[in-house]
N, C-alpha and C positions, 0 to 999 in steps of 0.2 A: 319800599322795597331798601333791607341791608345794603350797607353799601359796606364793605369790608376795607378797615384799612390797611395801610402801608406799615408793614412794620419795618424799625429802624436797625440801621445799619450797627453791631456790635463788634467792634473790634478787638483785636484780640493784641497788647501790646506784649514782648518780650524785654527783660528787664534782667542784665547779661552784668555780672560783676567777677573780678578774682578774689575778692573775699568779702564779708559781711558786713553791709557799709551801716553807717551809725544812723538812728530813730530819723537822725535832721536831716538825711541826706533823701530818703522817701516821703517823708511827711512833706518835702521843700516840690519833689516829681509831685505825688499826690496834692498837694497845692493847685500844684500850677496849672492840672487837670481838670479842676473844680472852673478853678478863672477863667477856661476857655468854654465851661456851660457843661462839662464833659461828665455826665454822673456813671461811676462806677458800678458793674451791675448791668447799668442799661446801655450806655455806648459801648464803654468798654470792660475789656476783663484784662490784669494781671499778670503773668506768668514771669516768677520772680527766680530768679536762677544765680549759682556762681560756678567757676570754672571747674570740671570733672563732672558734669552732672550734679553737683548738689547743691536740692533745693534748698531755699531758706525761708519760705512762703513769706507770709505777712508778719510773721513776729520775727523781729531781728535778736536775738539773743548775743548780747555783750561778751558770752565768752563760747562762742561757736568757734568749736574748729572748722578749718579749711585746709584744704589740698594747696601747692607752692611748690617748688626747689629753683626755678624759672623767675630772672629778675624783670622788673617793672622796665616796661617801653621806655621811661622816661629816666630809670635809674640813672642811664650814660650822660644824661644831661647834668644831672643832679652833682654826679659828681665831679666834673667838668668845669661848673662853673662853682663848685665849694672848690674846689682845686684850684681855678686863679681868683677867688678872693684871699685863699689865704697865702697864698703867693706875695701879692698886694698887700696882704696885713702881717706880714712876715710870722706866720701862725703855723705851726708844725699841725697835719694833720693827719687821720689815720681814717681810710675806707672800711666798711663792718659791713658783710652783707649778711641775711641773713635765710641759710641755706633752707633748712626745714621747718616744719610750723613745731612752734615750741623750741623755737632755738634760741630765744629771746634770754635765756638765761646768760648759755654762752657768748653772747657776744658783750651783755654787760663781765660778764668776766677776762675781757680782754680789754675794759676803758678803766681799767686802774691806774689812774698815775692821771687821767683826762681831767681836764679846765672844763669843758661843755660838752654838750651832746647835740647834733643839729638830726635832727628825724624826718626822713623824707617821707613826703605824701605819698605813703605807697599805702595798697589796700590791704596788705598783711599787717604792718605796721599799726595800720588804722584800729584794724581788728583785738590787735594786743593794745592798744594804749594803755591800756588800765593798768598793766601787769610791765609797761614800760614805765609809767609813772610812777609805780610803788617802785621799783628795781632805782630808778634815777632818784628817788627821796632819800632810798636807803645810803645811796652812795653821795649823799649831797652833791650833784650835779645838776646843776642847773643846763636846762632842755629849752632848744626852738623848733618851732614846727611850723606850716603854712595849716595845719587844722585846730579849729578853734576847740575840735573834741578831744585833743589831747591836753591843754590848757586845762580845760572843764573838767579829764578825768584826772587833774594834779599837778600835770607837766607846767614850765614855769612862764613859760613866752607862746605864743602861738601870731602870727603876724602872717595874712593872706587872705585870699578871697574866702565867699563864705558857699562850700562846699554845696550845704541847704540852697541857697539859693538861686546858684549855677543849676542845681539841679531842678529845678522850680523855671528858670527859666528855659530850660532844653526841652520846655513841653514844647515851647511856639513851634521849635524846629518838628515835634513830632507830631503838633497839631495840622501843619502844611504838607507833610508826609500825606497824612490821612486823607488831606483833601485832595491828592491826588499831585504837589509839586514833586518833580526829582530832585531824590536828596544831592544829587552834584549840583543843583541848583543853586542852594542855599549857603549863604554867604559865611566863615568861619568870624566867629567871632570872640574878642577877647573880654578877661572881665575888667570892670572899670573901675569897681571898687576895692581897696584892700585894707583891711580888719586887725587892728594891733590889741589882744587880749593878753591882760597877765592877772597872771594868781597870785594874790597876796599873801596866800595862807600858806605857800608853796617857796614864796621869798625869804618868807619868816621863818621858815620853818628848815631851810639851809644855808639861812645865816646872810640872804645876798639884800644890800641896799639898793632898792631900783631909785633910783633919780626922778626930781621933782620934774624935768621935763619931759621924761616918758612918760611918769605916768599922764602928767597933760594930755601928752597926747594919745593916748589910749582909748580905744573906742568901746573897750567892756574894761571893768577892775573885777573880779572874783577876791571876793572878803573871805 
């Protein structure tokens, strides 16, 4: 007598962002799923999309265009903390916002005379990281960001949590939800490790000497 096997349940996971993420973000998320023993196409499928119904599928284009005239929810916190730090250090601070896609060139035209640039970890800036690095290099403007991907693209310094690892960690919450856990019962987690990434090629190109003490603290040095 033939006994029919019960088919495994296949989950549909939505992945929504404001702008196209670096491949490392997606890679971290997919790696986390594999570590949970979940096989894509068998246990789950992922539907990738960005705001305003722009799907970006499985292929992440570094130069993909995207929509947005709306500030990130974290922007206000960035501004407040930067203003407080600038006051404590006696540094003049200019706050610039991207109003439209492709507005990066306009922003840089307003930075003439600036000595350094802090870039918020915003999805719009993440997608435009290559152009930001190119313009900063052209202006000999040192940059710092919380995204290692910006340093990899040509920025000077990145200091922050690895978003690839955060996306990988997020899978543990996804898996618990798929097993029936109420999302409101999941704890809020904070990153425990922050990485310092230095791009020495950029430092040399803009004539910045990185102190040995800073080099010694770096988690990664891009030569």
